[in-house]
C-alpha positions as CSV (number, residue, x, y, z in Angstrom):
1,M,103.9,-137.1,-304.9
2,S,101.1,-136.8,-308.3
3,T,103.5,-134.2,-309.0
4,S,107.3,-134.7,-310.4
5,P,109.6,-135.4,-307.2
6,H,112.1,-133.5,-309.0
7,L,110.9,-130.5,-309.2
8,L,107.3,-128.4,-309.1
9,A,105.9,-126.0,-311.8
10,P,105.9,-122.4,-310.4
11,P,102.4,-121.5,-309.0
12,H,100.1,-119.4,-310.8
13,R,99.8,-115.7,-310.1
14,R,97.5,-116.1,-307.1
15,V,99.6,-115.2,-303.7
16,R,100.8,-111.9,-302.7
17,R,104.0,-110.5,-302.0
18,H,104.0,-111.2,-298.2
19,L,102.3,-113.2,-296.0
20,L,101.2,-110.9,-293.1
21,S,97.7,-111.6,-291.7
22,S,95.6,-114.2,-292.9
23,A,93.0,-111.7,-294.3
24,D,95.7,-111.4,-297.2
25,L,94.0,-114.6,-298.8
26,D,90.9,-115.3,-300.1
27,R,89.2,-118.3,-300.4
28,T,90.8,-119.4,-303.8
29,Q,94.1,-118.5,-302.4
30,V,93.9,-120.9,-299.0
31,R,92.8,-123.6,-301.7
32,A,95.8,-123.1,-303.6
33,I,98.1,-123.0,-300.4
34,L,96.2,-126.3,-298.9
35,D,96.5,-128.2,-302.3
36,T,99.7,-127.7,-302.7
37,A,100.3,-128.5,-299.0
38,A,98.6,-131.8,-299.7
39,E,101.4,-132.8,-302.3
40,M,104.2,-131.5,-299.9
41,H,102.9,-133.5,-297.3
42,G,103.7,-136.5,-299.3
43,V,107.7,-135.5,-299.2
44,Q,107.5,-136.4,-295.1
45,Q,107.1,-140.0,-296.4
46,R,109.9,-140.3,-298.9
47,E,113.3,-142.1,-297.8
48,V,114.9,-138.5,-299.6
49,K,113.0,-136.1,-298.1
50,K,114.0,-132.9,-300.6
51,L,112.9,-130.8,-303.1
52,P,114.9,-128.5,-305.7
53,T,112.4,-126.2,-306.4
54,L,113.9,-123.1,-304.3
55,R,117.4,-124.2,-304.8
56,G,119.5,-120.8,-304.8
57,R,117.3,-118.8,-302.6
58,T,117.9,-118.0,-298.9
59,V,115.6,-117.9,-296.3
60,V,116.0,-116.2,-292.7
61,N,113.8,-117.1,-289.9
62,L,113.8,-114.2,-287.6
63,F,112.6,-115.1,-284.1
64,F,112.4,-112.5,-281.1
65,E,110.2,-114.9,-279.1
66,D,110.9,-118.4,-277.8
67,S,109.6,-121.2,-280.7
68,T,109.5,-124.9,-280.8
69,R,107.1,-125.8,-283.4
70,T,106.7,-122.9,-285.9
71,R,110.8,-122.4,-285.9
72,S,111.7,-126.0,-286.3
73,S,108.9,-126.4,-289.2
74,F,110.0,-123.3,-291.2
75,E,113.9,-124.6,-291.1
76,I,112.4,-127.7,-292.3
77,A,110.3,-126.3,-294.8
78,G,113.1,-124.4,-296.3
79,K,115.6,-127.5,-296.3
80,W,113.2,-129.6,-298.1
81,L,113.0,-127.1,-300.8
82,S,116.7,-127.1,-301.1
83,A,116.5,-123.3,-299.6
84,D,119.2,-121.9,-297.7
85,V,118.0,-121.0,-294.4
86,I,119.4,-118.9,-291.5
87,N,118.2,-118.8,-287.9
88,I,118.5,-116.0,-286.0
89,S,117.4,-115.5,-282.5
90,G,116.7,-112.4,-281.0
91,K,119.1,-113.5,-277.7
92,G,121.5,-114.1,-280.5
93,S,121.5,-111.3,-282.5
94,S,122.7,-107.3,-282.0
95,T,119.0,-106.3,-280.5
96,S,120.7,-107.9,-277.5
97,K,123.3,-104.9,-277.8
98,G,120.0,-102.4,-278.1
99,E,120.2,-102.3,-281.9
100,S,116.6,-101.4,-283.5
101,L,114.6,-103.9,-285.0
102,R,114.5,-101.9,-288.6
103,D,118.6,-101.5,-287.9
104,T,118.3,-105.6,-287.2
105,V,116.2,-106.3,-290.8
106,L,117.6,-104.1,-292.8
107,T,121.1,-105.5,-292.3
108,V,120.2,-108.9,-292.6
109,A,118.3,-108.0,-296.0
110,A,121.1,-106.2,-297.0
111,M,122.7,-109.7,-297.1
112,G,120.7,-110.3,-300.2
113,V,118.3,-112.7,-298.6
114,D,115.0,-113.6,-300.7
115,A,113.1,-114.4,-297.7
116,L,112.2,-113.0,-294.1
117,V,110.1,-115.4,-291.7
118,I,109.5,-113.1,-288.6
119,R,108.3,-113.9,-285.2
120,H,108.1,-110.9,-283.1
121,H,106.1,-109.6,-279.2
122,A,105.0,-106.4,-280.6
123,S,101.9,-107.0,-282.8
124,G,102.4,-105.1,-286.2
125,A,106.0,-105.9,-286.4
126,A,105.9,-108.0,-289.3
127,H,103.6,-105.4,-291.5
128,Q,106.4,-102.6,-290.7
129,V,108.9,-104.9,-291.6
130,S,107.4,-105.4,-295.1
131,Q,107.6,-101.5,-295.3
132,W,111.4,-101.8,-295.1
133,V,112.9,-104.6,-296.9
134,D,112.6,-105.9,-300.5
135,A,112.7,-109.8,-299.5
136,H,109.2,-111.3,-299.0
137,V,108.2,-111.2,-295.3
138,V,106.1,-114.2,-293.7
139,N,104.5,-113.2,-290.4
140,A,105.2,-116.2,-288.1
141,G,103.5,-114.3,-285.0
142,D,103.2,-110.8,-284.1
143,G,102.6,-110.1,-280.4
144,T,98.6,-111.0,-280.0
145,H,97.8,-109.8,-283.4
146,E,97.9,-112.8,-285.8
147,H,99.6,-116.2,-287.0
148,P,98.6,-116.9,-290.6
149,T,100.4,-120.2,-291.1
150,Q,99.0,-121.6,-288.1
151,A,95.9,-120.9,-289.1
152,L,96.6,-122.5,-292.4
153,L,97.9,-125.6,-290.9
154,D,94.8,-126.0,-288.7
155,A,92.7,-126.1,-291.2
156,Y,94.5,-128.3,-293.5
157,T,94.9,-131.1,-290.7
158,M,90.9,-130.5,-289.8
159,E,90.0,-130.9,-293.5
160,R,92.2,-134.2,-293.7
161,R,90.2,-135.9,-291.0
162,L,86.5,-134.1,-291.6
163,G,86.2,-133.4,-295.2
164,D,85.7,-129.9,-296.3
165,L,85.0,-127.2,-293.8
166,E,82.0,-125.5,-295.0
167,G,79.2,-125.6,-292.9
168,R,81.3,-127.8,-290.0
169,H,81.0,-126.2,-286.2
170,V,84.7,-125.3,-284.7
171,V,84.7,-124.2,-281.6
172,I,87.6,-122.2,-280.3
173,V,87.8,-122.0,-276.3
174,G,90.2,-120.4,-273.7
175,D,92.6,-117.4,-273.7
176,L,91.0,-115.2,-276.5
177,T,92.4,-112.2,-275.3
178,H,96.3,-113.3,-275.4
179,S,96.0,-115.4,-278.5
180,R,97.5,-114.6,-281.9
181,V,95.8,-117.8,-283.0
182,V,92.2,-117.1,-282.4
183,R,92.4,-114.4,-284.8
184,S,93.9,-115.8,-288.3
185,N,92.2,-118.9,-287.4
186,L,88.9,-117.3,-287.4
187,I,89.6,-115.5,-290.5
188,T,90.7,-118.6,-292.4
189,L,88.0,-121.1,-290.7
190,R,85.5,-118.4,-292.2
191,T,87.0,-118.1,-295.6
192,L,86.6,-121.4,-295.9
193,G,83.3,-121.5,-294.7
194,A,82.9,-122.7,-291.1
195,R,80.7,-122.0,-288.6
196,V,82.8,-120.7,-285.7
197,T,82.3,-120.2,-282.0
198,L,84.5,-118.6,-279.4
199,V,84.3,-119.5,-276.0
200,A,85.5,-118.0,-273.1
201,P,85.1,-116.2,-269.5
202,P,84.1,-112.9,-269.9
203,T,87.3,-111.5,-268.7
204,L,89.6,-113.4,-271.4
205,M,86.9,-112.1,-274.4
206,P,88.8,-109.6,-276.3
207,S,87.9,-105.8,-276.2
208,G,85.3,-105.4,-279.4
209,I,85.1,-109.0,-280.2
210,G,81.1,-108.5,-280.2
211,A,80.8,-105.9,-282.9
212,W,83.2,-108.0,-284.8
213,A,81.2,-110.9,-284.6
214,K,78.0,-109.2,-285.4
215,A,79.9,-108.1,-288.6
216,D,81.2,-111.3,-289.7
217,G,78.9,-113.7,-288.9
218,F,80.3,-115.9,-286.2
219,E,79.0,-116.7,-282.1
220,L,80.5,-116.1,-279.1
221,S,79.9,-117.9,-275.7
222,H,80.9,-118.3,-272.0
223,D,79.5,-121.4,-271.6
224,F,81.3,-124.5,-273.0
225,D,79.4,-126.9,-272.2
226,A,76.2,-125.8,-273.9
227,V,78.3,-125.2,-277.4
228,L,79.9,-128.4,-276.7
229,P,77.2,-130.9,-278.3
230,T,77.3,-129.3,-281.6
231,A,80.9,-129.0,-282.3
232,D,82.5,-130.9,-285.2
233,A,86.2,-129.6,-283.9
234,V,87.2,-128.2,-280.4
235,M,90.4,-126.2,-280.2
236,M,91.4,-125.3,-277.1
237,L,94.0,-122.4,-276.5
238,R,97.1,-122.0,-274.0
239,V,96.4,-120.4,-270.8
240,Q,99.3,-117.7,-272.0
241,R,100.0,-117.1,-268.0
242,E,103.4,-115.1,-269.4
243,R,101.2,-112.4,-271.2
244,M,98.7,-111.9,-268.1
245,S,99.3,-109.2,-265.4
246,G,95.9,-109.3,-262.9
247,G,93.6,-112.1,-262.3
248,F,91.6,-113.0,-265.5
249,F,90.2,-115.8,-263.3
250,P,89.9,-116.9,-259.8
251,T,92.4,-120.0,-259.7
252,P,94.1,-122.7,-262.1
253,R,91.4,-124.9,-261.2
254,E,88.2,-123.2,-261.8
255,Y,89.2,-121.9,-264.7
256,T,89.4,-126.1,-265.7
257,V,86.2,-126.7,-263.9
258,G,84.7,-123.8,-266.3
259,Y,86.5,-124.0,-269.8
260,G,89.3,-127.0,-269.9
261,L,88.8,-130.2,-272.0
262,T,88.3,-132.4,-268.9
263,R,87.5,-136.2,-269.5
264,P,83.4,-135.5,-268.4
265,R,83.5,-132.8,-271.3
266,L,85.5,-135.2,-273.6
267,D,83.0,-138.4,-273.2
268,A,80.4,-135.7,-273.6
269,L,81.8,-134.5,-277.2
270,M,82.2,-138.1,-278.0
271,T,78.9,-139.2,-277.5
272,A,77.5,-136.6,-279.6
273,N,79.4,-136.4,-282.1
274,A,82.0,-139.6,-282.3
275,D,83.9,-138.0,-285.4
276,A,84.2,-134.6,-283.9
277,V,88.0,-134.0,-283.2
278,I,90.1,-131.7,-280.8
279,C,92.8,-129.5,-282.0
280,H,95.6,-127.7,-279.9
281,P,98.1,-125.1,-281.4
282,G,100.8,-126.1,-278.4
283,P,102.5,-126.0,-276.5
284,M,100.0,-127.3,-274.0
285,N,98.9,-126.8,-270.5
286,R,98.3,-129.8,-269.5
287,G,96.1,-130.3,-266.8
288,L,94.8,-126.8,-267.2
289,E,93.1,-126.6,-270.7
290,I,93.5,-129.7,-272.0
291,S,93.4,-132.8,-269.9
292,P,95.9,-135.5,-270.5
293,D,93.3,-138.1,-271.8
294,A,91.8,-135.4,-274.4
295,A,95.2,-134.3,-275.5
296,D,95.5,-138.0,-275.5
297,A,92.4,-139.5,-277.0
298,A,92.5,-141.2,-280.6
299,S,90.6,-138.1,-281.4
300,S,93.1,-135.7,-280.7
301,L,95.1,-134.0,-284.1
302,V,98.0,-132.5,-281.8
303,L,100.2,-134.2,-283.7
304,D,98.8,-134.1,-286.7
305,Q,99.0,-130.3,-286.5
306,V,102.8,-130.8,-286.0
307,S,103.4,-132.7,-289.3
308,A,100.9,-130.7,-291.1
309,G,103.2,-127.8,-290.1
310,V,105.9,-128.7,-292.1
311,A,103.8,-129.2,-295.0
312,V,101.9,-125.9,-295.0
313,R,105.3,-123.7,-294.4
314,M,106.6,-125.6,-297.2
315,S,103.5,-124.5,-299.5
316,V,103.8,-120.9,-298.5
317,L,107.2,-120.8,-299.1
318,Y,106.7,-122.3,-302.5
319,H,104.1,-119.9,-303.4
320,L,105.7,-116.9,-302.3
321,L,109.6,-117.7,-304.2
322,A,109.0,-120.3,-306.8
323,G,107.8,-117.4,-309.2
324,N,109.1,-114.2,-309.9
325,D,109.8,-110.8,-307.7
326,E,107.3,-108.8,-309.6
327,G,104.6,-107.9,-306.9
328,E,102.8,-111.0,-306.7
329,V,104.2,-114.9,-307.6
330,S,103.7,-116.0,-310.9
């Protein structure tokens, strides 16, 4: 790291008290988080992966939905910054006995915690929690609404391979209706100046997306093959079958034929742009939205995204907690 390996100086007054939505961050704030993440990434290469920056702070990861990548990376991020980290799952909390979300978070907050990292199946849950507690709140995914730290780590990962994302063409493909990743990615990528095209069958295009696209200047398509040759990055989204009720596509095979990143599409992408990259927020449905060839290709950044998740979430916790508590981080 270019800064002291022992202690980072408190960040400038740039980031709000909470991170609930990607729209909370302007370009300067996104850049501050990504630049700090680049410094934090160096910690992963050290023999002793520890900074004392958040010593004495307590972070609670409150997850009401299953998670591997997000929960683990927030836990590692907090511990590497020397915070005291407590993990609470919905199945292991009093909500499983009928306690309300409000009572649960108020109980946890009453213990004097500094930050709550929350994942919940209801859209808007993180925002509501932020109204109930004095602790900093980080949205780790709320229903089909947003997942802002995922968008930050995706942008960070793409920048490390592609450089500045200004003017780069990012194509996001798949289950847009049920994805909380797509909204946050769209906001963050547009904030960084990227050109974004969303691709999905008509049945998986969110309601009202056309008006948003017209207002914000991104593109929509139902033809993956037509968009593919101009892509600098292709992000495949998981088909979230657990959130589906009804027939959003005829069969898994037909979905793969129309919207999967198959071996032929991978070849077409690499032929058109040998420097193009492939992303997937995970977990992947191999053989459905992405072929094993594409998932394991040299151009795939899937594992890079996982690695970046720790660095970016360290940066987010640092920007929220390393300063004072007077509304914003100083």
